[in-house]
C-alpha positions as CSV (number, residue, x, y, z in Angstrom):
1,X,-85.8,-17.3,23.8
2,X,-88.0,-14.4,22.8
3,X,-87.2,-11.5,20.5
4,X,-89.0,-8.1,20.4
5,X,-88.5,-4.8,18.6
6,X,-90.3,-1.5,18.7
7,X,-90.1,2.0,17.3
8,X,-91.3,5.4,18.4
9,X,-91.2,8.5,16.2
10,X,-92.1,12.1,17.2
11,X,-91.6,15.3,15.2
12,X,-92.8,18.9,15.9
13,X,-92.0,22.3,14.4
14,X,-92.9,25.9,15.1
15,X,-92.7,28.9,12.6
16,X,-92.8,32.5,13.8
17,X,-92.2,36.0,12.4
18,X,-90.1,38.7,13.9
19,X,-88.2,36.5,16.2
20,X,-85.3,38.1,18.3
21,X,-82.4,35.9,19.4
22,X,-79.6,37.0,21.7
23,X,-76.3,35.3,20.9
24,X,-73.1,35.2,22.9
25,X,-70.8,37.5,21.0
26,X,-67.4,37.6,22.8
27,X,-65.6,39.0,19.7
28,X,-68.1,41.9,19.1
29,X,-68.9,40.6,15.7
30,X,-72.4,42.2,15.8
31,X,-71.0,45.7,16.4
32,X,-71.9,48.2,13.8
33,X,-72.6,51.9,13.0
34,X,-76.1,53.3,12.8
35,X,-77.6,55.8,10.5
36,X,-80.9,56.7,12.1
37,X,-81.8,59.7,10.0
38,X,-80.7,58.2,6.6
39,X,-78.2,60.9,5.7
40,X,-75.5,58.5,4.9
41,X,-73.4,59.6,7.9
42,X,-72.7,57.4,10.9
43,X,-74.6,58.6,14.0
44,X,-72.6,60.2,16.9
45,X,-73.8,57.9,19.6
46,X,-71.5,59.1,22.3
47,X,-72.0,62.8,21.6
48,X,-68.4,63.9,21.1
49,X,-69.1,65.4,17.6
50,X,-67.1,62.7,15.9
51,X,-69.4,60.7,13.6
52,X,-68.2,57.1,13.6
53,X,-66.1,56.6,10.5
54,X,-67.0,59.9,8.7
55,X,-65.2,62.6,10.5
56,X,-65.6,65.4,13.0
57,X,-68.0,68.3,13.4
58,X,-65.9,71.4,14.4
59,X,-68.8,73.7,14.7
60,X,-70.2,76.6,12.6
61,X,-68.0,78.2,9.9
62,X,-67.1,81.7,11.1
63,X,-66.2,82.9,7.6
64,X,-62.6,83.6,8.5
65,X,-61.2,80.2,8.1
66,X,-62.2,79.0,11.5
67,X,-65.2,77.6,13.4
68,X,-67.4,78.8,16.2
69,X,-68.4,76.2,18.7
70,X,-70.8,75.8,20.2
71,X,-73.0,75.6,18.3
72,X,-72.3,72.4,16.3
73,X,-74.3,72.0,13.1
74,X,-73.9,68.2,12.5
75,X,-71.8,68.9,9.4
76,X,-68.5,66.9,8.9
77,X,-65.8,69.6,8.8
78,X,-62.6,67.5,9.3
79,X,-61.1,64.0,9.0
80,X,-60.9,62.2,12.3
81,X,-59.8,58.8,13.6
82,X,-62.7,56.3,13.6
83,X,-64.7,56.8,16.8
84,X,-65.3,53.3,18.2
85,X,-67.5,54.8,20.9
86,X,-70.2,55.1,18.2
87,X,-70.5,51.4,17.7
88,X,-73.7,49.6,18.6
89,X,-74.2,45.9,19.1
90,X,-77.1,44.8,16.9
91,X,-79.7,42.5,18.2
92,X,-80.5,39.7,15.7
93,X,-84.2,39.7,14.7
94,X,-85.2,37.2,12.0
95,X,-88.1,38.1,9.7
96,X,-89.1,34.4,9.6
97,X,-87.8,31.6,11.7
98,X,-88.5,27.9,11.7
99,X,-87.5,25.5,14.5
100,X,-87.9,21.8,14.2
101,X,-87.4,18.9,16.7
102,X,-87.4,15.2,15.7
103,X,-87.0,12.3,18.1
104,X,-86.9,8.7,17.1
105,X,-86.5,5.7,19.4
106,X,-86.1,2.1,18.3
107,X,-84.9,-1.0,19.9
108,X,-84.5,-4.8,20.0
109,X,-84.3,-7.3,22.8
110,X,-83.6,-11.0,23.0
111,X,-84.8,-12.5,26.3
112,X,-84.8,-16.1,27.9
113,X,-87.8,-16.7,30.0
114,X,-88.4,-19.0,33.0
115,X,-92.1,-19.5,34.1
116,X,-93.4,-20.4,37.4
117,X,-97.1,-21.4,37.9
118,X,-99.4,-19.7,40.4
119,X,-102.1,-22.3,40.9
120,X,-103.8,-20.4,43.7
121,X,-104.5,-17.4,41.4
122,X,-104.8,-19.2,38.1
123,X,-101.8,-17.2,36.8
124,X,-98.0,-17.5,36.5
125,X,-94.8,-15.6,37.2
126,X,-92.1,-15.1,34.6
127,X,-88.4,-14.3,35.3
128,X,-86.3,-13.4,32.2
129,X,-82.9,-12.2,31.3
130,X,-81.1,-11.3,28.1
131,X,-79.7,-8.4,26.1
132,X,-81.3,-5.3,24.8
133,X,-80.4,-2.5,22.3
134,X,-82.1,1.0,22.3
135,X,-81.3,3.7,19.8
136,X,-82.5,7.2,20.8
137,X,-81.7,9.7,18.0
138,X,-82.6,13.4,18.6
139,X,-82.4,16.3,16.1
140,X,-82.9,20.0,16.5
141,X,-82.6,22.6,13.8
142,X,-83.3,26.3,13.2
143,X,-83.6,28.2,9.9
144,X,-83.9,31.9,9.9
145,X,-84.3,34.6,7.1
146,X,-84.5,38.3,7.1
147,X,-82.7,41.0,9.3
148,X,-79.0,41.6,9.7
149,X,-78.2,37.8,10.0
150,X,-80.1,36.8,6.8
151,X,-80.0,33.9,6.1
152,X,-78.9,31.3,8.7
153,X,-79.5,27.7,9.6
154,X,-77.9,25.3,12.0
155,X,-78.7,21.6,12.7
156,X,-77.7,19.3,15.6
157,X,-78.2,15.6,15.8
158,X,-77.4,13.4,18.8
159,X,-77.5,9.6,18.7
160,X,-77.6,7.5,21.8
161,X,-76.8,3.9,21.1
162,X,-77.5,1.9,24.4
163,X,-76.7,-1.7,24.7
164,X,-76.3,-4.1,27.6
165,X,-77.8,-6.9,29.8
166,X,-81.4,-6.7,30.9
167,X,-83.4,-8.5,33.6
168,X,-87.1,-8.5,34.1
169,X,-90.1,-10.0,35.8
170,X,-93.8,-10.5,34.9
171,X,-96.7,-11.5,37.0
172,X,-100.1,-12.5,35.5
173,X,-103.2,-13.2,37.5
174,X,-106.6,-14.4,36.3
175,X,-110.1,-14.1,37.6
176,X,-112.6,-15.9,35.3
177,X,-112.7,-13.8,32.2
178,X,-110.4,-11.1,33.4
179,X,-106.6,-11.1,33.7
180,X,-104.1,-8.5,35.1
181,X,-100.5,-8.4,34.0
182,X,-97.7,-6.4,35.7
183,X,-94.2,-6.3,34.2
184,X,-90.9,-4.5,34.9
185,X,-87.5,-4.5,33.1
186,X,-84.1,-2.9,33.8
187,X,-81.3,-2.5,31.4
188,X,-77.8,-1.9,32.5
189,X,-76.8,0.1,29.4
190,X,-73.6,1.4,27.9
191,X,-74.5,4.5,25.9
192,X,-72.3,5.3,22.9
193,X,-73.1,9.0,22.3
194,X,-72.3,10.8,19.2
195,X,-73.2,14.5,18.4
196,X,-72.9,16.3,15.1
197,X,-73.6,19.9,14.2
198,X,-73.5,21.6,10.8
199,X,-74.7,25.1,9.9
200,X,-74.3,28.4,8.0
201,X,-74.9,31.9,9.2
202,X,-75.4,35.3,7.5
203,X,-75.1,33.8,4.0
204,X,-76.7,36.9,2.5
205,X,-74.8,39.3,4.8
206,X,-72.5,42.1,3.6
207,X,-70.0,43.5,6.1
208,X,-69.2,47.2,6.6
209,X,-72.4,49.0,5.8
210,X,-74.5,51.2,8.0
211,X,-77.2,49.6,10.3
212,X,-75.5,46.3,10.1
213,X,-72.4,44.6,11.6
214,X,-69.0,45.8,10.6
215,X,-67.7,42.2,10.7
216,X,-70.9,40.5,9.3
217,X,-69.3,37.8,7.1
218,X,-71.0,34.6,5.9
219,X,-69.7,31.7,8.0
220,X,-70.1,28.0,7.8
221,X,-69.2,25.5,10.6
222,X,-69.4,21.9,11.7
223,X,-68.5,20.2,14.9
224,X,-68.7,16.6,16.4
225,X,-68.2,15.0,19.7
226,X,-68.3,11.4,21.0
227,X,-68.7,10.1,24.6
228,X,-69.3,6.7,26.3
229,X,-71.4,6.8,29.5
230,X,-73.6,4.4,31.7
231,X,-77.2,4.7,30.8
232,X,-79.8,2.8,33.0
233,X,-83.1,2.1,31.3
234,X,-86.2,1.1,33.2
235,X,-89.5,0.0,31.8
236,X,-92.8,-0.9,33.3
237,X,-96.1,-2.2,32.0
238,X,-99.6,-2.8,33.3
239,X,-102.3,-4.4,31.3
240,X,-105.8,-5.6,31.8
241,X,-107.5,-8.1,29.6
242,X,-111.1,-9.3,29.1
243,X,-111.7,-12.6,27.4
244,X,-115.0,-12.0,25.5
245,X,-114.8,-15.3,23.8
246,X,-112.4,-18.2,23.5
247,X,-110.9,-16.6,20.4
248,X,-111.3,-12.9,21.3
249,X,-109.8,-10.7,24.1
250,X,-109.9,-7.0,24.7
251,X,-106.8,-5.3,26.1
252,X,-106.1,-2.0,27.8
253,X,-102.7,-1.0,29.3
254,X,-100.1,1.5,30.2
255,X,-96.4,1.5,29.4
256,X,-93.7,3.8,30.9
257,X,-90.0,4.0,30.2
258,X,-87.2,6.1,31.7
259,X,-83.7,6.4,30.0
260,X,-81.0,8.0,32.2
261,X,-77.8,9.8,31.1
262,X,-78.9,10.4,27.5
263,X,-78.1,13.5,25.4
264,X,-80.6,15.7,23.6
265,X,-79.8,17.9,20.6
266,X,-81.4,21.2,21.8
267,X,-79.3,21.1,25.0
268,X,-76.1,20.7,23.1
269,X,-76.3,24.0,21.2
270,X,-73.7,26.6,22.0
271,X,-75.1,29.9,20.8
272,X,-71.7,31.6,20.5
273,X,-70.7,33.5,17.3
274,X,-69.3,33.0,14.8
275,X,-69.1,29.2,14.6
276,X,-71.5,28.0,17.3
277,X,-70.4,24.5,18.2
278,X,-71.4,21.8,20.7
279,X,-71.8,22.1,24.4
280,X,-70.1,19.0,25.9
281,X,-71.4,19.0,29.4
282,X,-75.1,18.3,28.8
283,X,-74.8,14.6,28.3
284,X,-76.7,13.2,31.2
285,X,-80.3,14.1,30.8
286,X,-83.2,11.9,31.7
287,X,-85.9,11.0,29.2
288,X,-89.3,9.7,30.2
289,X,-91.9,8.4,27.8
290,X,-95.3,6.8,28.4
291,X,-98.3,5.6,26.5
292,X,-101.8,4.1,26.9
293,X,-102.5,1.1,24.8
294,X,-105.8,-0.4,23.5
295,X,-106.0,-3.6,21.5
296,X,-108.0,-6.6,20.3
297,X,-106.4,-10.0,20.2
298,X,-107.9,-12.7,18.0
299,X,-106.7,-16.3,18.5
300,X,-107.3,-18.8,15.7
């Protein structure tokens, strides 16, 4: 019985300035009134001479208690119901935005091996079976400051716990000082998926002013979801060895792995205001990893 464990860790991030993000806004939470000329009066976007929340322009005072229109002079002359036609939907642009992604994969396997000799090639053939555990944890987060949605951050983490029976085969052939090894394994995995999301948006926002959302209130949220799916895992390895001495060998190889029906954090983001949430139909993605290996083995 052989035991083997491994771990892969990968992290990357990107930082940018002036990043625009378009969110799904079914409730119109990003709607607000503009003041393009800075006069403290809502702009008349639809051109009906009612200025948002501030009132109506009746025209030019005729000096006799009435108004002449046209022309209109842009001055508020009377109270009027709020003109919802002057609302604009603000596009969120962060002054600074940082996006990070972190993927970590670890595992453990316990395998029983049966070996068959290959005298004609000087090698051998292994068949093995056992159990294997793979943990693929993926995180994705965004932090943004500046703009009408200052400041916001949201983080999503998805864990794929895959466990099940595994079978495999390995063939080794030798030619004098050289040997070539080919190996393949297949895991019939049950994947216990769990996704978690936490975040806060517009923590510095103030609702109701001009050039910002009327309903821009700070919001915090969290969400979670669990699922159990079948996840096949296939792994293959090829390695060449050169025995430079009885106690020294040089090795060069390639390892590839495919994991099916796994979940990634960036695909689970639901960009819907105000409380985001998890998308629960992106749980069957495929992940492929590969690596070249170089090594020296010293036998004492």
